[in-house]
Every structure is written in structure tokens, then in C-alpha cells.
MMTF fields as JSON, N, C-alpha, C and O atoms, coordinates in Angstrom:
{
  "mmtfVersion": "1.0.0",
  "mmtfProducer": "UNKNOWN",
  "numBonds": 275,
  "numAtoms": 276,
  "numGroups": 69,
  "numChains": 1,
  "numModels": 1,
  "chainsPerModel": [1],
  "groupsPerChain": [69],
  "chainIdList": ["A"],
  "bondAtomList": [4, 2, 8, 6, 12, 10, 16, 14, 20, 18, 24, 22, 28, 26, 32, 30, 36, 34, 40, 38, 44, 42, 48, 46, 52, 50, 56, 54, 60, 58, 64, 62, 68, 66, 72, 70, 76, 74, 80, 78, 84, 82, 88, 86, 92, 90, 96, 94, 100, 98, 104, 102, 108, 106, 112, 110, 116, 114, 120, 118, 124, 122, 128, 126, 132, 130, 136, 134, 140, 138, 144, 142, 148, 146, 152, 150, 156, 154, 160, 158, 164, 162, 168, 166, 172, 170, 176, 174, 180, 178, 184, 182, 188, 186, 192, 190, 196, 194, 200, 198, 204, 202, 208, 206, 212, 210, 216, 214, 220, 218, 224, 222, 228, 226, 232, 230, 236, 234, 240, 238, 244, 242, 248, 246, 252, 250, 256, 254, 260, 258, 264, 262, 268, 266, 272, 270],
  "bondOrderList": [1, 1, 1, 1, 1, 1, 1, 1, 1, 1, 1, 1, 1, 1, 1, 1, 1, 1, 1, 1, 1, 1, 1, 1, 1, 1, 1, 1, 1, 1, 1, 1, 1, 1, 1, 1, 1, 1, 1, 1, 1, 1, 1, 1, 1, 1, 1, 1, 1, 1, 1, 1, 1, 1, 1, 1, 1, 1, 1, 1, 1, 1, 1, 1, 1, 1, 1, 1],
  "groupList": [{"groupName": "MET", "atomNameList": ["N", "CA", "C", "O"], "elementList": ["N", "C", "C", "O"], "formalChargeList": [0, 0, 0, 0], "bondAtomList": [1, 0, 2, 1, 3, 2], "bondOrderList": [1, 1, 2], "singleLetterCode": "M", "chemCompType": "L-PEPTIDE LINKING"}, {"groupName": "GLN", "atomNameList": ["N", "CA", "C", "O"], "elementList": ["N", "C", "C", "O"], "formalChargeList": [0, 0, 0, 0], "bondAtomList": [1, 0, 2, 1, 3, 2], "bondOrderList": [1, 1, 2], "singleLetterCode": "Q", "chemCompType": "L-PEPTIDE LINKING"}, {"groupName": "ASN", "atomNameList": ["N", "CA", "C", "O"], "elementList": ["N", "C", "C", "O"], "formalChargeList": [0, 0, 0, 0], "bondAtomList": [1, 0, 2, 1, 3, 2], "bondOrderList": [1, 1, 2], "singleLetterCode": "N", "chemCompType": "L-PEPTIDE LINKING"}, {"groupName": "SER", "atomNameList": ["N", "CA", "C", "O"], "elementList": ["N", "C", "C", "O"], "formalChargeList": [0, 0, 0, 0], "bondAtomList": [1, 0, 2, 1, 3, 2], "bondOrderList": [1, 1, 2], "singleLetterCode": "S", "chemCompType": "L-PEPTIDE LINKING"}, {"groupName": "PRO", "atomNameList": ["N", "CA", "C", "O"], "elementList": ["N", "C", "C", "O"], "formalChargeList": [0, 0, 0, 0], "bondAtomList": [1, 0, 2, 1, 3, 2], "bondOrderList": [1, 1, 2], "singleLetterCode": "P", "chemCompType": "L-PEPTIDE LINKING"}, {"groupName": "ARG", "atomNameList": ["N", "CA", "C", "O"], "elementList": ["N", "C", "C", "O"], "formalChargeList": [0, 0, 0, 0], "bondAtomList": [1, 0, 2, 1, 3, 2], "bondOrderList": [1, 1, 2], "singleLetterCode": "R", "chemCompType": "L-PEPTIDE LINKING"}, {"groupName": "PHE", "atomNameList": ["N", "CA", "C", "O"], "elementList": ["N", "C", "C", "O"], "formalChargeList": [0, 0, 0, 0], "bondAtomList": [1, 0, 2, 1, 3, 2], "bondOrderList": [1, 1, 2], "singleLetterCode": "F", "chemCompType": "L-PEPTIDE LINKING"}, {"groupName": "GLY", "atomNameList": ["N", "CA", "C", "O"], "elementList": ["N", "C", "C", "O"], "formalChargeList": [0, 0, 0, 0], "bondAtomList": [1, 0, 2, 1, 3, 2], "bondOrderList": [1, 1, 2], "singleLetterCode": "G", "chemCompType": "PEPTIDE LINKING"}, {"groupName": "ALA", "atomNameList": ["N", "CA", "C", "O"], "elementList": ["N", "C", "C", "O"], "formalChargeList": [0, 0, 0, 0], "bondAtomList": [1, 0, 2, 1, 3, 2], "bondOrderList": [1, 1, 2], "singleLetterCode": "A", "chemCompType": "L-PEPTIDE LINKING"}, {"groupName": "THR", "atomNameList": ["N", "CA", "C", "O"], "elementList": ["N", "C", "C", "O"], "formalChargeList": [0, 0, 0, 0], "bondAtomList": [1, 0, 2, 1, 3, 2], "bondOrderList": [1, 1, 2], "singleLetterCode": "T", "chemCompType": "L-PEPTIDE LINKING"}, {"groupName": "VAL", "atomNameList": ["N", "CA", "C", "O"], "elementList": ["N", "C", "C", "O"], "formalChargeList": [0, 0, 0, 0], "bondAtomList": [1, 0, 2, 1, 3, 2], "bondOrderList": [1, 1, 2], "singleLetterCode": "V", "chemCompType": "L-PEPTIDE LINKING"}, {"groupName": "LEU", "atomNameList": ["N", "CA", "C", "O"], "elementList": ["N", "C", "C", "O"], "formalChargeList": [0, 0, 0, 0], "bondAtomList": [1, 0, 2, 1, 3, 2], "bondOrderList": [1, 1, 2], "singleLetterCode": "L", "chemCompType": "L-PEPTIDE LINKING"}, {"groupName": "ASP", "atomNameList": ["N", "CA", "C", "O"], "elementList": ["N", "C", "C", "O"], "formalChargeList": [0, 0, 0, 0], "bondAtomList": [1, 0, 2, 1, 3, 2], "bondOrderList": [1, 1, 2], "singleLetterCode": "D", "chemCompType": "L-PEPTIDE LINKING"}, {"groupName": "GLU", "atomNameList": ["N", "CA", "C", "O"], "elementList": ["N", "C", "C", "O"], "formalChargeList": [0, 0, 0, 0], "bondAtomList": [1, 0, 2, 1, 3, 2], "bondOrderList": [1, 1, 2], "singleLetterCode": "E", "chemCompType": "L-PEPTIDE LINKING"}, {"groupName": "LYS", "atomNameList": ["N", "CA", "C", "O"], "elementList": ["N", "C", "C", "O"], "formalChargeList": [0, 0, 0, 0], "bondAtomList": [1, 0, 2, 1, 3, 2], "bondOrderList": [1, 1, 2], "singleLetterCode": "K", "chemCompType": "L-PEPTIDE LINKING"}, {"groupName": "TYR", "atomNameList": ["N", "CA", "C", "O"], "elementList": ["N", "C", "C", "O"], "formalChargeList": [0, 0, 0, 0], "bondAtomList": [1, 0, 2, 1, 3, 2], "bondOrderList": [1, 1, 2], "singleLetterCode": "Y", "chemCompType": "L-PEPTIDE LINKING"}, {"groupName": "HIS", "atomNameList": ["N", "CA", "C", "O"], "elementList": ["N", "C", "C", "O"], "formalChargeList": [0, 0, 0, 0], "bondAtomList": [1, 0, 2, 1, 3, 2], "bondOrderList": [1, 1, 2], "singleLetterCode": "H", "chemCompType": "L-PEPTIDE LINKING"}],
  "groupTypeList": [0, 1, 2, 3, 1, 4, 2, 3, 3, 5, 5, 3, 6, 6, 3, 7, 8, 8, 9, 10, 7, 8, 8, 8, 8, 8, 10, 10, 8, 11, 4, 1, 10, 8, 4, 3, 12, 8, 10, 10, 3, 13, 4, 8, 5, 10, 8, 4, 13, 14, 7, 7, 7, 15, 16, 11, 3, 8, 5, 10, 14, 1, 15, 15, 14, 9, 9, 1, 11],
  "groupIdList": [1, 2, 3, 4, 5, 6, 7, 8, 9, 10, 11, 12, 13, 14, 15, 16, 17, 18, 19, 20, 21, 22, 23, 24, 25, 26, 27, 28, 29, 30, 31, 32, 33, 34, 35, 36, 37, 38, 39, 40, 41, 42, 43, 44, 45, 46, 47, 48, 49, 50, 51, 52, 53, 54, 55, 56, 57, 58, 59, 60, 61, 62, 63, 64, 65, 66, 67, 68, 69],
  "secStructList": [7, 7, 7, 1, 1, 2, 2, 2, 2, 2, 6, 6, 6, 6, 2, 2, 2, 2, 2, 2, 2, 2, 2, 2, 2, 2, 6, 6, 1, 1, 7, 7, 7, 7, 7, 1, 1, 1, 7, 7, 7, 7, 7, 7, 7, 7, 7, 7, 1, 1, 1, 7, 7, 7, 7, 7, 7, 2, 2, 2, 2, 2, 2, 2, 2, 2, 6, 7, 7],
  "xCoordList": [-8.661, -8.271, -8.289, -7.517, -8.585, -8.281, -7.229, -6.683, -6.903, -5.232, -5.517, -6.284, -4.156, -4.1, -3.313, -2.617, -2.905, -2.37, -3.582, -3.393, -4.711, -5.447, -5.473, -5.58, -5.358, -5.944, -4.873, -5.011, -3.301, -2.367, -2.051, -1.793, -2.071, -2.197, -3.175, -2.752, -4.646, -5.622, -4.719, -4.601, -4.277, -3.766, -2.383, -1.718, -2.0, -0.61, -0.799, -0.031, -2.563, -2.503, -3.298, -3.729, -3.625, -4.033, -3.16, -3.272, -2.331, -0.881, -0.636, -0.872, -0.247, 0.627, -0.995, -0.593, -1.414, -2.696, -2.598, -2.183, -2.909, -2.713, -1.204, -1.09, -0.424, 0.568, 1.442, 2.458, 0.399, 0.386, -0.485, -0.397, -1.163, -2.479, -1.758, -1.833, -1.236, -0.681, 0.895, 1.159, 1.571, 2.468, 1.662, 1.862, 0.615, 0.324, 0.212, 1.101, -1.027, -1.037, 0.227, 0.103, 1.188, 2.054, 3.15, 4.093, 2.694, 3.195, 2.475, 3.012, 1.105, 0.154, 0.293, 0.377, 0.296, 0.651, 1.903, 1.934, 2.783, 4.17, 4.366, 4.137, 4.806, 4.943, 5.998, 6.789, 5.869, 6.202, 7.799, 7.841, 8.98, 10.221, 10.849, 11.403, 11.032, 11.424, 13.491, 14.204, 13.536, 15.339, 16.002, 15.665, 17.053, 18.34, 18.987, 19.741, 18.702, 19.753, 18.625, 18.987, 17.546, 16.386, 16.434, 15.88, 16.975, 16.968, 18.629, 19.817, 17.664, 18.746, 18.813, 17.925, 19.54, 19.183, 19.494, 20.44, 18.802, 18.906, 20.21, 20.731, 20.37, 21.822, 20.981, 19.795, 21.688, 21.293, 21.519, 22.63, 19.951, 19.777, 19.935, 19.563, 20.593, 20.672, 18.935, 18.017, 19.218, 17.959, 18.217, 19.29, 16.448, 16.514, 16.945, 16.812, 17.549, 17.434, 16.31, 16.359, 15.131, 14.092, 12.276, 11.122, 12.988, 11.916, 11.38, 12.017, 10.548, 10.48, 10.536, 10.154, 11.025, 12.078, 11.458, 12.152, 9.632, 9.525, 9.841, 9.788, 10.294, 10.615, 10.274, 10.244, 10.038, 8.874, 10.067, 10.888, 10.072, 11.166, 10.549, 9.556, 11.127, 11.24, 9.902, 8.999, 10.144, 9.153, 8.279, 7.276, 7.916, 6.741, 5.998, 4.838, 6.547, 5.933, 5.792, 5.244, 5.893, 5.635, 4.302, 3.427, 4.014, 2.712, 1.641, 0.609, 1.771, 1.069, 0.448, -0.497, 1.142, 0.539, 0.084, -0.815, 0.231, -0.451, -2.108, -3.097, -1.595, -3.524, -4.748, -5.795, -4.24, -5.045, -5.335, -4.576, -6.646, -7.996, -7.951, -8.962],
  "yCoordList": [32.801, 31.308, 30.357, 30.958, 29.425, 29.111, 28.233, 27.532, 28.303, 27.862, 26.228, 25.654, 25.857, 24.347, 23.988, 23.099, 24.152, 24.203, 22.91, 21.695, 23.544, 22.276, 21.173, 20.284, 20.817, 19.5, 18.521, 17.322, 19.432, 18.38, 18.031, 16.867, 18.882, 18.689, 17.667, 16.828, 17.298, 16.619, 15.098, 14.011, 15.398, 13.788, 13.338, 12.465, 14.324, 13.302, 12.962, 12.375, 13.809, 12.865, 12.099, 11.4, 11.849, 10.41, 8.94, 7.729, 9.792, 9.4, 8.62, 7.423, 9.292, 8.582, 8.086, 7.808, 8.053, 7.002, 5.593, 4.499, 5.822, 4.64, 3.635, 2.457, 4.346, 3.9, 3.282, 2.59, 3.971, 3.789, 2.28, 1.411, 2.48, 1.208, 0.157, -1.032, 0.434, -1.127, -1.389, -2.524, -0.494, -0.912, -2.111, -3.233, -0.787, -2.198, -3.096, -3.929, -3.483, -5.089, -5.901, -7.125, -5.464, -6.349, -6.682, -7.467, -5.685, -6.457, -6.805, -6.847, -7.319, -8.174, -9.569, -10.673, -9.361, -10.498, -11.122, -12.29, -10.664, -11.497, -12.154, -11.527, -13.475, -14.411, -13.27, -12.463, -13.365, -13.152, -14.277, -15.505, -13.242, -13.95, -14.027, -12.952, -14.889, -15.674, -14.309, -13.89, -14.226, -13.513, -14.99, -16.074, -14.361, -15.445, -15.973, -16.918, -15.267, -15.852, -17.023, -18.167, -16.833, -17.956, -19.005, -19.927, -19.203, -20.591, -21.514, -21.236, -22.801, -23.765, -24.982, -24.791, -25.862, -26.663, -27.592, -27.601, -28.536, -30.104, -31.055, -30.945, -31.738, -32.452, -33.209, -32.931, -34.258, -34.318, -35.759, -36.186, -36.953, -37.96, -38.751, -38.454, -39.982, -41.278, -42.349, -42.904, -42.194, -43.119, -44.245, -44.834, -44.698, -46.408, -46.992, -46.347, -48.349, -49.304, -49.858, -49.977, -50.291, -50.73, -49.665, -49.975, -48.277, -47.122, -46.818, -47.322, -46.236, -45.647, -44.434, -44.468, -43.462, -42.289, -41.284, -40.338, -41.447, -40.005, -40.246, -41.127, -38.615, -38.353, -37.05, -36.189, -36.621, -35.887, -34.281, -34.096, -33.5, -32.991, -31.404, -31.23, -30.909, -28.928, -28.494, -27.676, -29.351, -28.379, -29.128, -28.424, -30.23, -31.231, -31.103, -31.401, -30.324, -30.005, -29.116, -28.987, -27.479, -26.546, -26.506, -25.844, -27.453, -27.482, -28.121, -27.46, -29.308, -29.887, -28.467, -28.629, -27.471, -26.408, -25.656, -24.968, -25.45, -24.658, -24.83, -24.112, -26.71, -27.038, -27.428, -27.908, -27.01, -27.099, -26.565, -25.986, -26.096, -25.78, -24.866, -24.33],
  "zCoordList": [-25.49, -25.766, -24.64, -23.892, -24.072, -23.346, -23.104, -23.956, -21.666, -21.606, -21.006, -20.232, -22.073, -22.224, -21.187, -21.679, -19.79, -19.017, -18.302, -18.368, -17.695, -17.061, -17.394, -16.549, -19.113, -19.265, -19.188, -18.946, -19.524, -19.516, -17.956, -17.651, -17.147, -15.669, -15.525, -14.729, -16.089, -15.776, -16.531, -15.965, -17.684, -17.862, -17.551, -18.109, -16.266, -16.445, -14.61, -13.848, -14.271, -12.818, -13.529, -12.612, -14.128, -14.852, -15.307, -15.117, -15.95, -16.126, -14.717, -14.552, -13.969, -12.822, -11.658, -10.529, -11.692, -11.252, -12.148, -11.766, -12.943, -13.731, -13.748, -14.087, -13.379, -13.277, -11.927, -11.851, -10.767, -9.796, -9.438, -8.571, -10.373, -10.037, -11.018, -10.707, -11.896, -12.314, -11.251, -10.853, -10.999, -10.178, -8.672, -8.206, -8.418, -6.973, -7.513, -7.336, -8.555, -8.817, -9.317, -9.33, -9.647, -9.996, -8.883, -8.984, -7.519, -6.135, -5.642, -4.535, -5.434, -5.229, -5.927, -5.388, -6.801, -7.952, -7.951, -7.565, -8.251, -7.788, -6.566, -5.532, -6.509, -5.326, -4.102, -4.59, -2.914, -2.089, -1.932, -1.868, -1.91, -1.891, -0.715, -0.488, 0.223, 1.265, 1.304, 0.392, 2.264, 2.215, 2.635, 3.11, 2.186, 1.944, 2.486, 2.254, 3.482, 5.164, 5.256, 4.982, 5.555, 5.363, 4.887, 5.485, 3.893, 3.312, 3.717, 3.885, 3.717, 4.573, 3.135, 2.304, 2.914, 2.082, 2.657, 3.444, 2.405, 3.082, 2.287, 1.177, 3.108, 2.411, 1.332, 1.154, 0.558, -0.663, -0.504, -0.192, -0.817, -0.282, -1.341, -2.477, -0.962, -1.358, -2.166, -1.563, -3.754, -3.867, -3.282, -3.154, -2.692, -2.003, -3.184, -4.224, -3.215, -3.794, -4.383, -5.608, -3.708, -3.836, -3.875, -3.577, -4.45, -4.76, -3.297, -2.371, -3.076, -2.777, -1.777, -0.607, -2.374, -2.149, -1.24, -0.868, -0.659, 0.023, 1.532, 2.39, 1.303, 2.836, 3.468, 2.589, 4.502, 5.256, 4.967, 5.865, 4.043, 3.908, 4.801, 5.508, 4.572, 5.57, 4.124, 4.297, 2.682, 1.68, 1.996, 1.877, 2.372, 2.394, 3.045, 2.757, 4.852, 5.565, 5.577, 6.672, 4.856, 4.347, 3.83, 4.389, 2.369, 1.336, 2.623, 2.739, 3.579, 4.264, 5.63, 6.403, 5.556, 6.455, 5.532, 6.015, 4.53, 3.561, 3.048, 2.896, 2.844, 2.869, 3.51, 3.075, 4.976, 6.269, 6.615, 7.392, 6.523, 6.283, 8.245, 8.7]
}
């Protein structure tokens, strides 16, 4: 009779490798989260009476940085 130990060892190795691969893929796929200390809230702005509520905020500046080539 053959010993079943090598098969179960091989099976656990591939199961562990699949788990590590799935975890690595999940880490890459998740968006990066900034530390909570770096979050600075801007004061609420009052809506203008005649429309045109665009203003250059930190979020807009960050977006412009990401679109530069």
C-alpha cells in the first residue's frame, strides 16, 4: 500500500499557494487608503446666488495631478 501522506501534503501546499495568490490579488485590487491623520476637511461653502459653484479645491487639484501625462 502507498502512504497517503505525500498526497495530502501536496494538496495542502497547492491549497496554501492558492490562498496566498488570492490574498495578493485582493491587496492589489483594493484602493489605497490614506491615513486618517492626513484627511483635512475644508469648510463648507455657501452656494453662489447666480450659479457657477466651481472652486479649485484640494480634491480638484489632486484630480488634475492624476490626469497629467
